[in-house]
Kinemage of the C-alpha trace (Angstrom):
@kinemage 1
@onewidth
@group {chain A} dominant
@subgroup {mainchain}
@vectorlist {calphas} color= white
{ca met a 1} P 179.345 -30.546 -0.348
{ca leu a 2} L 181.976 -33.308 0.745
{ca thr a 3} L 180.189 -36.048 2.825
{ca ile a 4} L 181.527 -39.957 4.381
{ca gly a 5} L 180.592 -43.306 3.564
{ca val a 6} L 181.668 -45.779 5.372
{ca asp a 7} L 180.846 -49.626 4.062
{ca ile a 8} L 180.682 -51.930 7.715
{ca gly a 9} L 180.801 -55.515 5.970
{ca gly a 10} L 181.126 -58.766 7.875
{ca ser a 11} L 185.047 -58.904 7.511
{ca ser a 12} L 186.054 -54.802 6.947
{ca val a 13} L 184.911 -51.096 7.471
{ca arg a 14} L 186.070 -49.328 4.974
{ca ala a 15} L 185.122 -45.062 4.785
{ca gly a 16} L 185.843 -42.660 2.505
{ca leu a 17} L 185.756 -39.328 1.599
{ca val a 18} L 183.356 -38.093 -1.461
{ca asp a 19} L 183.103 -35.338 -3.163
{ca gly a 20} L 180.217 -33.469 -4.925
{ca ser a 21} L 180.696 -35.061 -7.720
{ca asp a 22} L 181.078 -38.988 -6.435
{ca leu a 23} L 184.740 -39.035 -6.606
{ca val a 24} L 186.100 -40.257 -3.431
{ca leu a 25} L 189.006 -38.620 -2.300
{ca glu a 26} L 190.517 -40.485 0.497
{ca thr a 27} L 189.993 -44.266 1.792
{ca cys a 28} L 190.389 -45.845 5.288
{ca glu a 29} L 189.695 -49.186 6.665
{ca ala a 30} L 189.629 -51.168 9.816
{ca pro a 31} L 188.772 -55.242 10.568
{ca thr a 32} L 185.284 -55.370 11.540
{ca pro a 33} L 185.691 -55.825 15.417
{ca arg a 34} L 183.094 -58.952 16.900
{ca asn a 35} L 180.773 -56.134 19.275
{ca ala a 36} L 178.996 -53.437 19.047
{ca gln a 37} L 180.799 -50.543 21.109
{ca ala a 38} L 184.092 -51.801 19.691
{ca leu a 39} L 182.851 -51.597 16.176
{ca glu a 40} L 181.385 -48.438 16.999
{ca asp a 41} L 184.806 -47.199 18.290
{ca val a 42} L 185.892 -47.941 15.063
{ca ile a 43} L 183.273 -46.313 12.913
{ca thr a 44} L 183.669 -42.904 14.945
{ca thr a 45} L 187.536 -43.402 14.293
{ca leu a 46} L 187.705 -44.031 11.055
{ca val a 47} L 185.498 -40.896 10.685
{ca ala a 48} L 187.528 -38.415 12.329
{ca ala a 49} L 190.419 -39.601 10.525
{ca leu a 50} L 188.484 -38.464 7.344
{ca gly a 51} L 187.128 -35.170 8.706
{ca gly a 52} L 185.839 -32.053 6.821
{ca ala a 53} L 182.520 -33.323 5.604
{ca gly a 54} L 178.946 -32.315 6.328
{ca ala a 55} L 177.052 -35.771 6.770
{ca val a 56} L 177.765 -39.538 7.251
{ca gly a 57} L 175.730 -42.229 5.209
{ca leu a 58} L 177.088 -46.045 6.879
{ca ala a 59} L 176.124 -49.032 4.656
{ca val a 60} L 175.616 -51.965 6.573
{ca ala a 61} L 174.877 -55.177 5.864
{ca gly a 62} L 171.554 -56.076 7.697
{ca phe a 63} L 168.315 -55.211 7.956
{ca val a 64} L 168.291 -51.051 8.376
{ca ser a 65} L 164.835 -49.825 9.395
{ca ala a 66} L 162.092 -47.607 7.268
{ca asp a 67} L 163.401 -44.210 8.787
{ca arg a 68} L 166.938 -45.548 8.067
{ca arg a 69} L 167.738 -44.963 11.907
{ca arg a 70} L 168.026 -48.594 12.964
{ca val a 71} L 169.660 -51.678 12.277
{ca gly a 72} L 167.390 -54.183 13.146
{ca phe a 73} L 169.782 -57.857 11.920
{ca ser a 74} L 173.040 -58.510 10.708
{ca pro a 75} L 174.311 -62.355 10.213
{ca his a 76} L 177.983 -60.554 10.119
{ca leu a 77} L 177.575 -57.998 12.986
{ca pro a 78} L 176.881 -57.477 16.106
{ca trp a 79} L 173.811 -55.007 15.995
{ca arg a 80} L 170.318 -56.439 17.529
{ca asp a 81} L 168.159 -53.723 17.617
{ca ala a 82} L 170.244 -50.873 17.827
{ca pro a 83} L 169.682 -47.071 17.239
{ca val a 84} L 173.516 -46.503 15.148
{ca ala a 85} L 172.791 -43.400 13.186
{ca glu a 86} L 171.636 -41.998 16.506
{ca arg a 87} L 175.132 -43.222 18.265
{ca ile a 88} L 176.883 -42.748 15.882
{ca gly a 89} L 175.412 -38.959 15.068
{ca arg a 90} L 176.497 -38.124 19.165
{ca arg a 91} L 179.921 -39.197 18.426
{ca thr a 92} L 180.902 -37.640 15.607
{ca gly a 93} L 178.433 -34.957 15.750
{ca met a 94} L 177.225 -35.045 11.856
{ca pro a 95} L 174.045 -36.036 11.020
{ca val a 96} L 173.670 -39.640 10.113
{ca leu a 97} L 171.986 -42.144 7.723
{ca leu a 98} L 171.904 -45.770 7.274
{ca glu a 99} L 170.874 -47.589 4.301
{ca his a 100} L 171.691 -51.711 2.962
{ca asp a 101} L 175.192 -51.806 1.602
{ca ala a 102} L 173.761 -53.222 -1.558
{ca asn a 103} L 171.171 -50.601 -1.993
{ca ala a 104} L 174.331 -48.547 -1.229
{ca ala a 105} L 176.200 -50.113 -3.940
{ca val a 106} L 173.423 -50.158 -6.294
{ca val a 107} L 172.513 -46.314 -6.519
{ca ala a 108} L 175.703 -45.387 -6.774
{ca glu a 109} L 176.483 -48.119 -10.016
{ca his a 110} L 173.140 -46.459 -10.964
{ca arg a 111} L 174.496 -43.092 -10.586
{ca cys a 112} L 177.971 -43.437 -11.944
{ca gly a 113} L 178.829 -46.788 -12.547
{ca ala a 114} L 177.973 -50.602 -14.392
{ca ala a 115} L 174.503 -49.759 -14.216
{ca val a 116} L 173.383 -46.140 -15.539
{ca gly a 117} L 170.453 -45.956 -17.422
{ca ala a 118} L 168.947 -49.118 -16.567
{ca thr a 119} L 165.471 -49.553 -15.669
{ca val a 120} L 165.589 -53.041 -13.929
{ca ala a 121} L 169.418 -53.957 -12.122
{ca val a 122} L 170.322 -56.192 -9.841
{ca leu a 123} L 173.393 -56.079 -7.398
{ca val a 124} L 174.924 -59.314 -5.915
{ca ser a 125} L 177.919 -58.169 -3.552
{ca leu a 126} L 180.447 -60.830 -3.140
{ca gly a 127} L 182.304 -60.101 -0.094
{ca thr a 128} L 181.753 -62.282 3.511
{ca gly a 129} L 178.504 -63.256 1.959
{ca ile a 130} L 176.062 -61.738 -0.358
{ca gly a 131} L 174.295 -58.670 -0.537
{ca gly a 132} L 171.050 -58.250 -3.020
{ca ala a 133} L 169.371 -54.902 -4.034
{ca leu a 134} L 167.023 -54.506 -6.673
{ca leu a 135} L 166.010 -50.782 -8.689
{ca leu a 136} L 162.199 -50.877 -10.563
{ca asp a 137} L 161.786 -48.096 -12.792
{ca gly a 138} L 165.217 -46.761 -10.898
{ca lys a 139} L 164.120 -46.813 -7.804
{ca leu a 140} L 165.013 -48.926 -4.701
{ca phe a 141} L 162.428 -52.059 -3.776
{ca arg a 142} L 162.594 -52.633 -0.114
{ca gly a 143} L 159.678 -54.933 0.377
{ca ala a 144} L 157.065 -54.321 3.075
{ca his a 145} L 159.555 -54.391 6.024
{ca gly a 146} L 162.717 -52.716 3.955
{ca val a 147} L 164.722 -56.023 4.597
{ca ala a 148} L 164.136 -57.379 0.086
{ca pro a 149} L 166.021 -58.885 -1.230
{ca glu a 150} L 167.901 -61.496 1.162
{ca leu a 151} L 168.804 -62.856 -1.868
{ca gly a 152} L 172.665 -64.303 0.156
{ca his a 153} L 170.034 -66.432 2.333
{ca leu a 154} L 168.100 -67.927 -0.571
{ca arg a 155} L 168.473 -71.742 0.445
{ca leu a 156} L 170.390 -72.858 -2.627
{ca val a 157} L 171.596 -76.388 -1.016
{ca pro a 158} L 168.579 -78.147 1.995
{ca gly a 159} L 170.427 -79.619 4.575
{ca gly a 160} L 173.953 -77.511 3.346
{ca arg a 161} L 177.356 -75.818 4.812
{ca ala a 162} L 175.520 -73.829 8.095
{ca cys a 163} L 175.081 -70.285 7.734
{ca pro a 164} L 175.491 -67.710 10.379
{ca cys a 165} L 171.831 -66.677 9.709
{ca gly a 166} L 170.767 -69.664 10.774
{ca lys a 167} L 170.068 -71.599 8.348
{ca arg a 168} L 171.656 -74.288 6.215
{ca gly a 169} L 172.456 -74.461 2.282
{ca cys a 170} L 172.188 -70.164 1.564
{ca trp a 171} L 173.406 -69.148 -1.845
{ca glu a 172} L 176.450 -67.338 0.409
{ca arg a 173} L 177.678 -70.366 1.677
{ca tyr a 174} L 178.804 -71.574 -1.523
{ca cys a 175} L 179.282 -67.896 -3.268
{ca ser a 176} L 181.077 -65.697 -1.694
{ca gly a 177} L 184.580 -64.602 -0.646
{ca thr a 178} L 183.779 -67.138 2.610
{ca ala a 179} L 182.759 -70.011 0.304
{ca leu a 180} L 185.802 -68.963 -2.115
{ca ala a 181} L 187.949 -70.521 1.384
{ca thr a 182} L 185.508 -73.226 2.273
{ca thr a 183} L 185.662 -75.193 -0.820
{ca ala a 184} L 189.428 -74.458 -0.747
{ca arg a 185} L 189.879 -75.771 2.157
{ca glu a 186} L 187.670 -78.979 1.808
{ca leu a 187} L 189.589 -79.852 -1.387
{ca leu a 188} L 192.997 -79.824 0.203
{ca glu a 189} L 191.150 -81.670 3.338
{ca arg a 190} L 190.093 -83.834 0.339
{ca his a 191} L 192.760 -84.224 -1.723
{ca gly a 192} L 195.459 -83.294 -0.326
{ca ala a 193} L 198.034 -80.555 -0.714
{ca asp a 194} L 200.315 -81.482 -2.982
{ca gly a 195} L 201.440 -79.017 -5.911
{ca ser a 196} L 199.598 -75.904 -4.283
{ca thr a 197} L 200.374 -72.958 -2.356
{ca leu a 198} L 198.054 -72.298 -0.448
{ca gly a 199} L 199.420 -73.780 2.496
{ca glu a 200} L 198.530 -73.757 5.638
{ca val a 201} L 194.088 -74.668 5.729
{ca asp a 202} L 192.973 -72.945 9.149
{ca ala a 203} L 194.947 -69.485 7.655
{ca leu a 204} L 192.993 -69.468 4.109
{ca thr a 205} L 190.855 -66.330 3.379
{ca gly a 206} L 189.053 -65.719 0.089
{ca tyr a 207} L 191.512 -63.255 -0.978
{ca arg a 208} L 194.270 -65.334 -0.373
{ca val a 209} L 192.632 -68.711 -2.884
{ca ala a 210} L 191.886 -65.470 -5.256
{ca ala a 211} L 195.132 -64.245 -5.880
{ca ala a 212} L 196.861 -68.227 -5.808
{ca ala a 213} L 194.581 -69.072 -8.226
{ca ala a 214} L 195.508 -66.013 -10.644
{ca glu a 215} L 198.906 -67.215 -10.467
{ca gly a 216} L 197.616 -70.610 -11.457
{ca asp a 217} L 197.226 -73.116 -8.365
{ca leu a 218} L 195.243 -75.613 -9.010
{ca val a 219} L 193.545 -76.632 -5.904
{ca ala a 220} L 192.574 -72.498 -6.014
{ca leu a 221} L 191.244 -72.183 -9.873
{ca ala a 222} L 188.912 -75.802 -9.024
{ca ala a 223} L 187.725 -73.699 -5.884
{ca val a 224} L 187.273 -70.557 -7.939
{ca ala a 225} L 185.071 -73.060 -10.297
{ca asp a 226} L 183.153 -74.224 -8.308
{ca val a 227} L 182.146 -70.646 -6.862
{ca ala a 228} L 181.861 -69.662 -10.242
{ca asp a 229} L 179.066 -72.205 -10.598
{ca trp a 230} L 177.080 -71.385 -7.969
{ca leu a 231} L 177.355 -67.814 -8.962
{ca gly a 232} L 175.619 -68.832 -12.422
{ca glu a 233} L 173.011 -71.188 -9.886
{ca gly a 234} L 172.149 -67.759 -8.116
{ca leu a 235} L 172.265 -66.025 -11.419
{ca ala a 236} L 169.935 -67.801 -12.926
{ca leu a 237} L 167.529 -67.842 -9.733
{ca val a 238} L 167.597 -64.318 -9.485
{ca ala a 239} L 166.417 -63.616 -13.825
{ca asp a 240} L 163.500 -66.232 -12.812
{ca leu a 241} L 162.491 -64.272 -10.108
{ca tyr a 242} L 162.752 -60.618 -11.559
{ca asp a 243} L 163.917 -60.327 -15.495
{ca pro a 244} L 167.014 -57.983 -15.020
{ca glu a 245} L 168.474 -55.748 -17.964
{ca val a 246} L 171.539 -55.250 -15.783
{ca val a 247} L 173.385 -57.413 -13.266
{ca val a 248} L 176.000 -55.961 -11.334
{ca val a 249} L 178.179 -58.280 -9.397
{ca gly a 250} L 179.986 -56.186 -6.759
{ca gly a 251} L 182.074 -56.461 -3.492
{ca gly a 252} L 185.463 -57.611 -2.324
{ca leu a 253} L 185.554 -61.039 -4.952
{ca ser a 254} L 184.946 -58.735 -7.511
{ca arg a 255} L 187.689 -57.599 -8.274
{ca ser a 256} L 189.005 -60.805 -9.221
{ca ala a 257} L 186.069 -61.119 -11.449
{ca pro a 258} L 187.820 -61.843 -14.631
{ca leu a 259} L 188.927 -65.313 -12.729
{ca phe a 260} L 185.302 -66.538 -12.794
{ca leu a 261} L 182.362 -63.775 -14.256
{ca glu a 262} L 182.834 -65.747 -17.774
{ca arg a 263} L 182.216 -69.292 -16.284
{ca ala a 264} L 179.178 -67.586 -13.845
{ca val a 265} L 177.552 -66.004 -16.817
{ca arg a 266} L 177.911 -69.434 -19.078
{ca his a 267} L 176.334 -71.494 -16.381
{ca tyr a 268} L 173.334 -69.150 -15.970
{ca ala a 269} L 172.935 -68.578 -19.895
{ca ala a 270} L 172.408 -72.370 -20.259
{ca ile a 271} L 170.399 -73.143 -16.603
{ca val a 272} L 168.032 -69.972 -16.740
{ca thr a 273} L 164.120 -70.852 -17.183
{ca gly a 274} L 163.993 -71.038 -21.461
{ca ala a 275} L 167.381 -70.986 -22.129
{ca gly a 276} L 168.022 -70.453 -25.836
{ca his a 277} L 164.753 -68.442 -26.072
{ca arg a 278} L 164.810 -65.327 -24.167
{ca pro a 279} L 167.167 -62.477 -23.527
{ca leu a 280} L 169.893 -62.558 -20.641
{ca ala a 281} L 170.309 -59.975 -18.400
{ca ser a 282} L 174.381 -58.177 -19.216
{ca val a 283} L 176.583 -59.616 -16.248
{ca arg a 284} L 178.766 -57.121 -15.460
{ca ala a 285} L 181.084 -56.337 -12.707
{ca ala a 286} L 180.792 -53.160 -10.727
{ca leu a 287} L 182.587 -50.348 -12.443
{ca leu a 288} L 182.962 -48.848 -8.728
{ca gly a 289} L 184.547 -52.237 -7.693
{ca glu a 290} L 184.504 -51.988 -3.453
{ca asp a 291} L 183.912 -48.418 -3.995
{ca ser a 292} L 180.039 -48.664 -4.826
{ca gly a 293} L 179.114 -49.095 -1.068
{ca ile a 294} L 181.359 -46.200 -0.118
{ca val a 295} L 180.108 -43.070 -2.848
{ca gly a 296} L 176.542 -44.899 -2.527
{ca ala a 297} L 176.252 -43.920 1.643
{ca ala a 298} L 177.744 -41.020 0.560
{ca leu a 299} L 175.236 -39.891 -1.876
{ca leu a 300} L 171.768 -40.865 -0.040
{ca ser a 301} L 173.604 -39.217 3.117
{ca arg a 302} L 173.316 -35.768 1.225
{ca thr a 303} L 169.606 -35.625 1.807
{ca leu a 304} L 170.229 -34.568 5.353
{ca val a 305} L 172.141 -31.594 4.195
{ca ser a 306} L 170.691 -30.190 1.337
């Protein structure tokens, strides 16, 4: 059975055709529109371009209802209490299931990625923001109302950077692809661009900063180091809350994990409660990379046709 997984993030929509062995056969993507109608048009177009599937799974960066049919809220997407599964199902002619994007990713990583065999696993997805997911005894933990754990919106800096969720100082404002660009922009404005290859401040993206850091740009490297330290801060908090066996770091920024993950783990290990006197979680980059959400959504959609 071929199924389609669609990972709907704040910056891009990525769709993939996935086979019964969880292999991604083909992908396509487009930028994420800012209004609901245009976003649903893009999803429908991508699904049609892949074709030949029996069901569709949508991995959504937002609150998904318990019946996996509606999107209640998303800081980075235009849907508000919207019957997304019904709309996309009607337009594609296929059954559609929704899942939180990080939940979809951790399901995939637990099945065939970096969290295989883990009893307690946390996924931290670094993209436009931060998505979080928790597996307890190998099962998704959703909380009482289906929206847990919103790790990206834990407030680490009271009165800090404004967040699209309506709060200030959320973890994702300091540790994400967006945060990487914001930090680089602040460094350039504060210290100037002498010797930096980053170019125009207003044109900065997380991908651009990560690429410059890989080439040795000092401003970009400083921004990456700052994001690494904030990742370590959050990992320590996650460890205090859940004491996971494995933490998987996924999302678009995870492709640059060699630049920041080792530093983040050192920081986490130094500041976690009981540092030096407790076992630490194994912190790993997502084995499936950016495809985790696609694979997980496609995998979960099989329940609609099995």
